[in-house]
C-alpha positions in Angstrom: 88.4 65.9 181.9 87.5 69.6 182.4 88.7 70.5 178.8 86.5 67.8 177.4 83.3 69.3 178.9 83.5 72.6 177.0 84.0 70.7 173.7 80.8 68.7 174.4 78.9 71.9 175.2 80.2 73.6 172.0 79.2 70.6 169.9 75.8 70.5 171.4 75.3 74.2 170.9 76.2 73.8 167.2 73.6 71.1 166.8 71.0 73.3 168.4 71.8 76.2 166.1 71.7 74.0 163.1 68.3 72.6 164.1 67.0 76.1 164.7 68.1 77.3 161.3 66.5 74.2 159.6 63.2 74.8 161.5 63.2 78.5 160.5 63.5 77.7 156.8 60.5 78.8 154.7 59.4 77.3 151.4 58.0 79.7 148.9 55.7 78.5 146.1 55.8 80.0 142.5 53.2 79.0 139.9 54.5 78.6 136.4 52.2 78.7 133.4 51.0 80.3 130.2 51.8 80.0 126.5 52.5 82.0 123.4 50.1 79.8 121.5 47.0 81.2 123.1 45.5 81.9 126.5 47.5 83.6 129.2 51.0 84.7 128.3 53.9 82.8 129.9 54.3 83.9 133.6 55.7 83.2 137.0 53.4 84.0 139.9 54.6 85.7 142.0 57.3 87.1 139.6 59.1 88.9 142.5 60.0 87.3 145.8 61.8 88.6 148.9 63.1 85.7 151.0 65.6 85.0 153.8 69.0 83.2 153.5 68.3 79.4 153.8 64.8 79.6 152.3 63.7 77.4 149.5 61.7 78.3 146.4 59.6 75.7 144.6 58.3 76.2 141.1 55.4 74.2 139.9 54.1 74.1 136.3 50.3 74.3 135.9 50.2 74.6 132.1 52.6 74.9 129.1 56.3 74.0 128.7 58.8 75.9 130.9 62.0 75.9 132.7 63.9 78.0 135.3 67.1 79.5 134.1 69.1 81.6 136.6 72.4 80.4 135.4 75.5 82.6 135.5 76.1 82.5 131.8 72.7 84.2 131.3 72.7 86.3 134.5 76.3 86.9 135.4 75.4 89.2 138.3 73.5 86.5 140.2 75.3 85.6 143.4 75.2 81.9 142.2 73.5 80.1 139.4 70.5 77.8 139.3 68.9 75.9 136.4 66.1 73.4 136.2 67.2 72.0 132.9 65.5 72.2 129.4 61.9 73.4 129.2 59.4 70.6 130.1 55.7 70.2 130.6 54.6 69.8 134.3 57.7 71.5 135.6 58.7 70.8 139.2 61.9 72.3 140.5 63.2 73.6 143.9 66.3 75.5 145.0 67.6 76.6 148.4 69.2 80.1 148.4 72.1 80.3 150.8 73.9 83.4 149.5 72.2 86.9 149.9 71.7 89.1 146.9 69.4 89.8 144.0 68.8 86.9 141.6 67.3 87.1 138.1 65.8 84.2 136.1 63.7 83.5 133.1 62.2 80.8 130.9 64.2 79.6 127.8 61.2 78.4 125.8 61.1 80.4 122.5 59.4 83.8 123.1 58.7 83.2 126.8 61.3 85.5 128.3 59.5 88.7 127.1 56.9 88.1 129.9 58.3 85.2 131.9 61.0 86.8 134.0 61.5 86.6 137.8 63.4 88.3 140.6 64.3 86.8 143.9 65.8 89.1 146.6 67.6 87.0 149.3 68.1 88.9 152.6 70.8 88.3 155.1 69.4 89.1 158.6 72.8 90.5 159.5 72.6 93.2 156.7 69.1 94.7 157.4 70.3 98.3 157.1 71.9 97.8 153.7 68.7 96.1 152.4 66.5 98.9 153.8 68.6 101.5 151.8 68.2 99.5 148.6 64.4 99.2 149.2 64.3 103.0 148.8 65.1 102.7 145.1 61.9 103.2 143.0 61.4 102.7 139.3 58.4 104.2 137.5 56.4 103.9 135.4 56.8 100.1 135.0 56.1 99.0 132.4 57.7 102.0 130.7 57.1 103.4 127.3 59.6 106.3 126.5 61.0 107.3 129.9 62.1 105.5 133.0 62.4 107.5 136.2 64.7 106.1 138.9 64.4 107.4 142.5 67.7 106.5 144.2 66.9 107.6 147.8 69.9 107.4 150.1 71.9 105.0 148.0 75.2 106.5 146.7 75.0 105.3 143.1 77.6 106.3 140.6 76.5 104.4 137.5 73.2 103.2 136.0 73.2 100.6 133.2 70.4 99.2 131.2 71.0 95.5 130.3 69.1 93.5 127.7 68.1 89.9 128.0 71.2 88.9 126.1 73.4 90.4 128.8 74.6 93.4 126.7 74.6 96.9 128.1 72.3 99.0 125.9 72.5 102.3 127.8 74.6 103.8 130.6 74.1 106.9 132.7 76.7 108.5 135.1 74.7 109.4 138.2 77.3 111.7 139.8 75.6 111.7 143.2 72.1 112.6 142.0 69.2 111.1 143.9 67.0 110.9 140.8 67.7 110.1 137.2 65.7 109.8 134.0 66.6 107.2 131.3 65.1 107.5 127.9 63.6 104.2 126.7 61.9 105.2 123.5 64.5 103.5 121.3 64.5 100.2 123.2 62.7 97.3 121.7 59.7 96.0 123.7 60.7 93.3 126.2 62.3 92.7 129.6 65.4 94.6 130.8 67.5 95.0 133.9 68.7 98.2 135.5 72.1 97.6 137.1 73.0 100.3 139.7 76.6 100.4 140.9 77.5 102.2 144.1 80.7 104.0 145.1 82.1 100.8 146.5 81.6 98.9 143.3 78.7 96.9 144.5 75.9 96.2 142.0 72.2 96.2 142.6 69.7 94.8 140.0 66.2 96.0 139.4 64.1 94.5 136.5 61.7 96.5 134.3 59.7 96.0 131.2 59.4 98.1 128.0 55.9 97.9 126.6 56.2 99.0 123.0 
């Protein structure tokens, strides 16, 4: 009889914890719109989000034809993939993020990915110190023209790679313990890129940037 009571207490505690997590969930709204045919260019607003594990993001189309593509075949560094399907008018899509990390996504409609690119940073409350260190990384100027300066702060980065929207590495810099690097971008075509920073433990951190012309 006595061994049964702790089991009931443990089960009840699990239910309480689950309900607390569900109540703590936040839903973040992202507006989707624009067109290459005229008017505002394709966009996500906001294009960058920082959320907590268990939060949901809802994308709502207000104009144009769009989709949400954060699949692993396009962004292999995403902790997990997400995809709304093919581009459609009046897009309505939601996804709950349960794995911490940095997620990239864009729109597949022809010509849209040049301006319609998003980043979602999902924080684990148990890894606050690691996130604070990554927040010290600063890229400027963004958008860039011929030079991208990367301030690495306290992060022990060993390799910096510039990745195009097709997933190919177009440039790489050995950091060798430096806290600041400069990457020439003059030869890059205009468009959206990712800077992948790998630390001494082999962990990767992604920061997006745009080349203007």
